[in-house]
C-alpha positions as CSV (number, residue, x, y, z in Angstrom):
1,M,61.5,16.4,19.4
2,R,60.4,14.4,16.3
3,L,57.8,12.6,18.4
4,L,56.3,15.8,19.6
5,R,56.2,17.2,16.0
6,K,54.4,14.0,14.8
7,A,51.9,14.2,17.6
8,A,51.2,17.8,16.9
9,A,50.8,17.1,13.1
10,A,48.3,14.3,13.9
11,I,46.2,16.1,16.4
12,L,46.0,19.6,14.9
13,P,43.9,18.5,11.8
14,L,41.6,16.5,14.1
15,M,41.1,19.6,16.2
16,F,40.2,21.6,13.2
17,V,37.6,19.1,12.0
18,C,36.0,18.8,15.4
19,A,36.0,22.6,15.9
20,L,34.3,22.9,12.5
21,Y,31.5,20.5,13.0
22,A,30.9,20.9,16.8
23,P,28.9,24.2,16.4
24,T,26.6,22.5,14.0
25,A,26.0,19.6,16.3
26,L,25.5,21.9,19.2
27,A,23.1,24.1,17.3
28,L,20.7,21.1,16.6
29,T,18.6,21.5,19.8
30,P,16.2,18.5,20.3
31,T,12.7,19.8,19.7
32,E,9.3,18.1,19.1
33,V,8.3,17.8,15.4
34,S,4.9,18.9,14.4
35,I,3.3,16.1,12.3
36,P,-0.4,17.0,11.6
37,D,-1.1,13.9,9.5
38,A,-2.0,10.9,11.8
39,A,-1.0,8.3,9.1
40,L,2.5,9.9,8.7
41,N,2.8,10.0,12.5
42,R,2.1,6.3,12.8
43,A,4.4,5.5,9.9
44,L,7.4,7.4,11.4
45,H,6.8,5.9,14.9
46,N,6.8,2.4,13.4
47,W,10.0,3.1,11.5
48,L,11.8,4.4,14.5
49,G,10.6,1.5,16.6
50,I,8.5,3.7,18.9
51,Y,5.2,2.0,19.4
52,D,3.5,4.5,21.6
53,Y,2.0,6.8,18.9
54,A,1.5,9.6,21.5
55,E,5.2,9.9,22.2
56,P,6.6,12.9,20.5
57,I,9.1,12.5,17.7
58,L,12.2,14.8,17.9
59,N,13.9,16.6,15.0
60,T,17.2,14.9,16.0
61,Q,15.6,11.5,15.6
62,L,14.5,12.3,12.0
63,A,17.9,14.0,11.2
64,N,19.7,10.8,12.2
65,I,17.8,8.5,9.8
66,T,20.1,7.4,7.0
67,G,19.9,5.2,3.9
68,K,16.4,4.5,2.7
69,L,13.2,5.5,4.4
70,D,10.1,3.6,3.1
71,L,6.8,5.3,3.9
72,S,4.8,3.8,1.1
73,G,1.2,2.6,1.4
74,W,0.2,4.4,4.6
75,D,-2.6,6.7,3.1
76,I,-0.5,9.7,4.0
77,V,-2.1,13.0,2.8
78,D,0.2,15.7,4.4
79,I,4.0,15.3,4.6
80,T,4.6,18.2,6.9
81,G,7.3,17.1,9.3
82,L,9.5,15.4,6.8
83,E,11.4,18.6,6.3
84,H,13.6,17.5,9.3
85,L,15.1,14.7,7.3
86,E,18.8,15.4,6.7
87,A,20.7,12.2,5.9
88,V,18.2,10.0,4.0
89,E,19.3,9.2,0.5
90,R,16.2,7.3,-0.7
91,L,12.6,8.3,0.2
92,D,9.6,6.2,-0.9
93,L,6.3,8.0,-0.5
94,S,4.5,6.0,-3.2
95,R,0.9,4.6,-2.9
96,N,-0.3,7.3,-0.6
97,K,-2.8,10.2,-1.0
98,I,-0.5,13.2,-1.0
99,T,-2.1,16.2,-2.7
100,S,0.7,18.8,-2.3
101,I,4.4,19.4,-1.6
102,P,5.1,21.9,1.2
103,D,7.8,24.6,0.5
104,A,9.6,23.4,3.7
105,F,10.0,20.0,2.1
106,C,11.5,21.5,-1.0
107,Q,13.9,23.5,1.1
108,M,15.0,20.2,2.8
109,L,15.6,18.7,-0.7
110,A,18.0,21.6,-1.5
111,R,20.2,21.0,1.6
112,S,19.9,17.3,2.4
113,S,21.5,14.1,1.1
114,L,18.3,12.9,-0.6
115,K,19.0,11.8,-4.2
116,H,16.0,9.4,-5.0
117,L,12.4,10.4,-4.4
118,D,9.4,8.3,-5.2
119,L,6.0,10.1,-5.2
120,S,4.3,7.7,-7.6
121,D,0.6,6.7,-7.2
122,N,-0.5,9.8,-5.2
123,E,-2.9,12.7,-6.0
124,L,-0.5,15.4,-7.0
125,T,-1.6,18.0,-9.6
126,R,1.3,20.3,-9.3
127,I,4.9,20.6,-8.0
128,P,6.3,23.8,-6.4
129,D,8.9,25.7,-8.4
130,A,11.1,25.5,-5.3
131,M,11.8,21.9,-6.0
132,A,14.1,23.0,-8.9
133,A,16.7,23.7,-6.2
134,S,16.9,20.1,-5.1
135,R,19.8,17.8,-5.9
136,L,17.7,14.8,-6.9
137,H,19.1,12.1,-9.3
138,T,15.8,10.2,-9.8
139,L,12.2,11.4,-9.4
140,D,9.1,9.2,-9.9
141,L,5.9,11.2,-10.3
142,S,4.0,8.4,-12.2
143,L,0.3,7.7,-11.6
144,N,-0.6,11.2,-10.4
145,G,-2.9,13.8,-12.0
146,M,-0.6,16.4,-13.6
147,Y,-1.6,18.1,-16.9
148,S,1.8,19.5,-17.7
149,V,5.5,19.0,-16.7
150,P,6.2,21.5,-13.9
151,A,9.0,24.0,-14.0
152,G,10.0,22.8,-10.6
153,V,10.9,19.5,-12.3
154,T,12.6,20.7,-15.5
155,G,14.7,23.1,-13.4
156,I,16.5,20.2,-11.5
157,E,19.9,20.3,-13.0
158,S,21.1,17.1,-11.3
159,L,18.1,15.0,-12.4
160,R,19.0,11.9,-14.3
161,K,15.8,9.8,-14.4
162,L,12.2,11.2,-14.6
163,N,9.1,9.1,-14.6
164,M,5.8,10.9,-15.4
165,S,3.9,8.0,-16.9
166,G,0.2,7.6,-16.1
167,N,-0.6,11.3,-15.6
168,K,-2.8,13.5,-17.7
169,L,-0.1,15.3,-19.7
170,T,-1.5,16.9,-22.9
171,R,1.8,18.4,-23.9
172,L,5.5,18.2,-23.0
173,S,7.7,21.1,-22.0
174,S,10.5,22.0,-24.4
175,A,12.7,22.5,-21.3
176,L,12.9,18.7,-21.0
177,A,15.3,18.7,-24.0
178,S,17.6,21.1,-22.2
179,M,18.0,19.2,-18.9
180,P,21.8,18.7,-18.6
181,A,21.9,15.5,-16.7
182,L,18.8,13.7,-17.9
183,T,19.4,10.2,-19.3
184,E,15.9,8.6,-19.0
185,L,12.4,10.0,-19.5
186,N,9.1,8.0,-19.2
187,V,5.9,9.7,-20.3
188,E,3.9,6.6,-21.2
189,A,0.1,6.5,-20.8
190,N,-0.6,10.2,-21.0
191,R,-2.8,12.3,-23.4
192,L,0.0,13.3,-25.8
193,T,-0.9,13.9,-29.5
194,A,2.3,15.6,-30.6
195,L,5.9,16.2,-29.6
196,P,7.6,19.6,-29.2
197,S,10.0,20.6,-31.9
198,A,12.7,20.9,-29.3
199,F,12.8,17.1,-29.0
200,K,14.8,17.0,-32.2
201,K,17.7,17.8,-29.9
202,L,16.6,15.5,-27.1
203,S,19.8,13.5,-26.5
204,I,19.2,11.0,-23.7
205,D,19.7,7.2,-23.3
206,T,16.0,6.1,-23.2
207,L,12.6,7.7,-24.0
208,Y,9.4,5.9,-23.2
209,I,6.3,7.4,-25.0
210,N,4.1,4.3,-25.6
211,Y,0.3,4.3,-24.9
212,N,-0.3,7.9,-25.9
213,F,-2.2,9.2,-28.9
214,L,0.6,10.1,-31.3
215,D,-0.3,10.0,-35.0
216,L,2.5,8.0,-36.6
217,T,1.1,8.2,-40.2
218,D,3.0,10.0,-42.9
219,A,0.6,12.9,-42.7
220,A,1.9,13.8,-39.2
221,D,5.3,15.0,-38.1
222,N,5.6,12.8,-35.0
223,Q,7.4,10.0,-36.9
224,K,9.8,12.4,-38.5
225,M,10.5,14.0,-35.1
226,I,11.2,10.6,-33.5
227,D,13.5,9.6,-36.4
228,A,15.5,12.9,-36.0
229,M,16.0,12.4,-32.2
230,P,19.6,11.7,-31.2
231,T,18.2,9.6,-28.3
232,D,19.7,6.1,-28.2
233,S,16.5,4.2,-27.5
234,V,12.9,5.4,-28.2
235,H,9.9,3.2,-27.2
236,Y,7.0,4.6,-29.2
237,E,5.4,2.1,-31.5
238,D,2.4,1.2,-29.2
239,Q,-0.1,4.1,-29.6
240,L,-3.8,4.3,-28.7
241,R,-6.5,5.6,-31.0
242,P,-8.7,8.6,-30.1
243,L,-12.4,8.5,-30.5
244,T,-13.4,8.5,-34.2
245,G,-16.5,9.2,-36.3
246,L,-18.0,11.7,-33.8
247,T,-21.2,13.4,-34.9
248,V,-23.8,15.5,-33.2
249,S,-27.5,16.0,-34.0
250,H,-30.5,17.8,-32.4
251,P,-33.6,15.6,-33.0
252,D,-35.6,17.7,-30.5
253,V,-35.4,21.2,-29.0
254,G,-32.9,21.3,-26.3
255,V,-31.5,17.8,-27.0
256,A,-28.1,16.8,-28.3
257,V,-27.3,13.3,-29.5
258,F,-23.7,12.2,-30.0
259,T,-22.7,9.2,-32.0
260,W,-19.3,7.7,-32.8
261,D,-17.6,4.7,-34.3
262,A,-17.5,1.4,-32.5
263,S,-14.2,0.8,-30.7
264,E,-11.9,-2.1,-31.1
265,D,-9.4,-3.7,-28.7
266,I,-5.7,-3.1,-29.5
267,D,-3.4,-6.1,-28.9
268,F,0.1,-4.9,-28.5
269,G,1.4,-8.4,-27.8
270,G,3.2,-9.7,-24.8
271,G,-0.1,-9.8,-22.8
272,V,-0.6,-6.0,-23.3
273,V,-4.1,-5.2,-24.5
274,A,-5.9,-1.8,-24.6
275,R,-9.7,-2.0,-24.3
276,V,-12.2,0.9,-24.2
277,A,-13.9,0.5,-20.9
278,R,-16.3,3.4,-21.4
279,T,-16.8,6.7,-23.3
280,S,-16.8,9.6,-21.0
281,V,-18.5,12.9,-21.7
282,L,-17.6,16.4,-20.2
283,L,-19.6,19.6,-20.5
284,G,-16.8,22.1,-20.4
285,D,-14.6,20.6,-17.7
286,D,-17.4,19.0,-15.8
287,Y,-18.0,15.2,-16.0
288,I,-21.7,14.7,-16.9
289,G,-21.9,11.0,-17.8
290,E,-20.6,8.1,-19.9
291,A,-21.6,5.5,-22.4
292,K,-20.8,1.9,-21.5
293,A,-18.3,-0.2,-23.4
294,G,-19.8,-1.2,-26.8
295,E,-22.3,1.7,-26.8
296,T,-21.9,4.4,-29.5
297,T,-24.4,7.1,-28.6
298,F,-24.9,9.6,-25.8
299,T,-27.9,11.9,-25.3
300,R,-27.9,15.2,-23.4
301,E,-31.2,16.9,-22.7
302,G,-32.2,20.2,-21.1
303,L,-30.0,22.4,-23.3
304,T,-31.0,26.1,-23.9
305,P,-31.8,26.8,-27.6
306,G,-29.4,29.3,-29.2
307,K,-26.7,28.8,-26.5
308,E,-23.3,27.5,-27.4
309,Y,-22.0,24.4,-25.6
310,E,-18.6,22.8,-25.5
311,F,-18.6,19.1,-25.0
312,N,-15.6,16.8,-24.7
313,L,-15.8,13.1,-25.4
314,S,-13.2,10.4,-25.0
315,W,-12.6,6.7,-25.3
316,D,-11.3,5.6,-21.9
317,Y,-8.8,2.8,-22.2
318,R,-7.7,0.2,-19.6
319,I,-4.3,-1.2,-20.7
320,S,-3.9,-4.7,-19.2
321,G,-0.4,-6.0,-18.6
322,T,1.0,-2.5,-17.7
323,P,1.3,-0.5,-14.4
324,Y,-1.6,1.6,-15.8
325,S,-4.3,-1.1,-15.9
326,D,-6.2,0.3,-12.9
327,R,-6.5,3.8,-14.5
328,Y,-8.2,5.3,-17.5
329,T,-5.9,6.5,-20.3
330,K,-7.8,9.0,-22.5
331,C,-7.7,11.8,-25.1
332,Y,-10.7,14.2,-25.3
333,I,-12.3,15.3,-28.6
334,E,-13.8,18.7,-28.4
335,C,-17.3,19.3,-29.8
336,V,-18.9,22.7,-29.9
337,T,-22.6,22.8,-30.8
338,T,-25.5,25.2,-30.5
339,P,-29.0,23.7,-30.3
340,G,-31.5,25.5,-32.6
341,E,-35.0,26.8,-31.9
342,S,-36.4,23.9,-33.9
343,P,-35.4,20.2,-34.2
344,D,-32.5,19.4,-36.6
345,P,-32.0,15.6,-36.9
346,T,-29.1,16.1,-39.3
347,A,-25.9,14.6,-37.9
348,T,-23.0,17.1,-38.0
349,P,-19.6,15.4,-38.2
350,I,-16.9,16.6,-35.8
351,P,-13.4,16.8,-37.3
352,S,-10.5,14.9,-35.9
353,P,-8.6,16.7,-33.2
354,T,-5.7,18.9,-34.3
355,P,-2.5,18.3,-32.2
356,L,-1.9,21.1,-29.7
357,P,1.1,23.3,-30.3
358,T,3.5,21.8,-27.8
359,D,6.0,24.6,-27.8
360,T,3.6,27.2,-26.3
361,P,3.2,27.6,-22.6
362,A,0.5,25.4,-21.0
363,P,-2.6,27.2,-19.7
364,T,-2.2,28.3,-16.1
365,A,-5.7,27.2,-15.2
366,T,-5.9,23.5,-14.3
367,P,-9.0,21.7,-15.6
368,A,-11.4,20.6,-12.9
369,P,-11.0,17.0,-11.9
370,E,-13.3,14.6,-13.5
371,T,-15.6,12.4,-11.5
372,P,-14.9,8.9,-12.6
373,A,-17.4,6.1,-12.5
374,P,-17.0,3.8,-9.5
375,T,-14.4,1.2,-10.1
376,A,-13.0,-1.7,-8.1
377,P,-10.1,-0.7,-5.9
378,A,-6.6,-1.7,-7.1
379,V,-5.3,-4.9,-5.4
380,T,-2.1,-4.3,-3.6
381,A,0.3,-6.5,-1.7
382,A,-0.4,-4.6,1.5
383,P,-2.3,-6.6,4.2
384,T,-5.5,-5.4,5.6
385,G,-5.6,-3.6,8.9
386,E,-2.8,-1.3,10.1
387,P,-0.3,-0.8,7.2
388,V,3.3,-2.0,7.9
389,P,6.3,-0.6,6.0
390,T,7.6,-3.0,3.3
391,A,10.7,-5.0,4.3
392,L,13.9,-3.8,2.8
393,S,16.8,-5.7,1.4
394,D,19.4,-2.9,1.7
395,A,20.8,-1.8,5.0
396,T,19.1,1.1,6.7
397,S,18.9,2.6,10.2
398,K,15.5,0.9,10.9
399,P,15.6,-1.1,14.2
400,A,14.8,-4.8,14.3
401,S,11.2,-5.7,14.3
402,G,9.7,-5.6,17.8
403,A,12.7,-3.8,19.3
404,S,12.7,-0.2,20.4
405,A,15.5,2.0,19.0
406,P,17.8,3.1,21.8
407,Q,17.1,6.6,22.8
408,F,20.3,8.2,24.2
409,P,19.9,11.7,25.8
410,T,21.0,14.0,23.0
411,T,22.0,16.8,25.3
412,I,24.5,14.6,27.1
413,I,26.1,13.5,23.8
414,L,26.5,17.1,22.7
415,L,28.1,18.0,26.0
416,L,30.5,15.1,25.7
417,I,31.4,16.3,22.1
418,A,32.1,19.8,23.5
419,V,34.3,18.5,26.3
420,V,36.3,16.3,23.8
421,V,36.8,19.3,21.5
422,L,38.0,21.5,24.4
423,L,40.5,18.8,25.5
424,L,41.9,18.4,22.0
425,I,42.3,22.2,21.7
426,A,44.1,22.3,25.1
427,V,46.4,19.4,24.1
428,G,47.2,21.1,20.8
429,I,48.1,24.3,22.5
430,V,50.4,22.5,24.9
431,L,52.1,20.5,22.1
432,T,52.6,23.6,20.0
433,H,54.1,25.4,22.9
434,L,56.5,22.6,23.7
435,V,57.5,22.3,20.0
436,G,58.2,26.1,20.0
437,R,60.4,25.8,23.1
438,R,62.5,23.0,21.6
């Protein structure tokens, strides 16, 4: 009698668990995953140990990947197909050419086990609002092309560490100060000239804001803002200088000549040096040319007399000894001028930039991308030829190199699970009946 009761007590909970999860397992019917991006297709085949790139990848294969999935450095543009990941905890998509995040991927983030996402060194300019529903703990968006902090990021309530260094941020969202779980924020090497007043209440462990254009003199409020922060550690002392001494003259009809001060290197110590590599010039949002390092003038011809023009000029820094050394870090100075009907050689000074009000919403329109001058490609550790995923030190589900991952028929496995569940239910019914009779 006691033996039967113990057996029933042990088996009934097992039956309940199996009955609960069996429908989910049975509902996951193996289907071929659509992967439009050829680079992503190769990367996933390599990770799964399937070296015939024409062989289809099934949704069940992606759903069974656990631990860390490293897809960095494959020149991936489109990540469609990764929405079938369910059990991955760390996903590395850095050093690719990703331009957008599909909504289906954001939906996966909201239901999956993914906690750490690395999207650094891509070509992202925006993040969908749907990402706010994710359960991420760390998010790396450094070295992309975003002009503002997306609402899809500030809305992630579970987010602890956010890296948006090396972007094109001209202002910070006040919502950053209200993120409940945030402990670390990195916005180094952007275009910031001021901090939002909400940052007086920014209570996190660490804030990195070096290599921006914050005015830390007594005449500005930035230093007072930083001193008032309850944040434990603020790294802010190393700031860049915007272009100074800008003037414009019109020595001939339809001609504008810009002049400015000579730039100087900024040595921050520890091997970190900021040098002006060029002075870039925009007409509106369009890149129209540059002055080489050391030059202090730029001439634009072919202007219409009486028409107002908006130019933007910037010292473009390369900061050696940092992750941003291969990118330009800049801050544009606006210059509005109207060429006259007759020559005017008088140089008109352009006032220093006024910090943008950082508590107001950022413009919805995204400035057109600038066309940078050709530069040498960044040197990476990836070998030439077909890229190979980086070796990992932590345990993952990746098969051993050169060995194909065992491919068991998923349908047979699901049928076996169903049979086991039915047997357990039958045994439970018999045991319960016997107990009742005794």
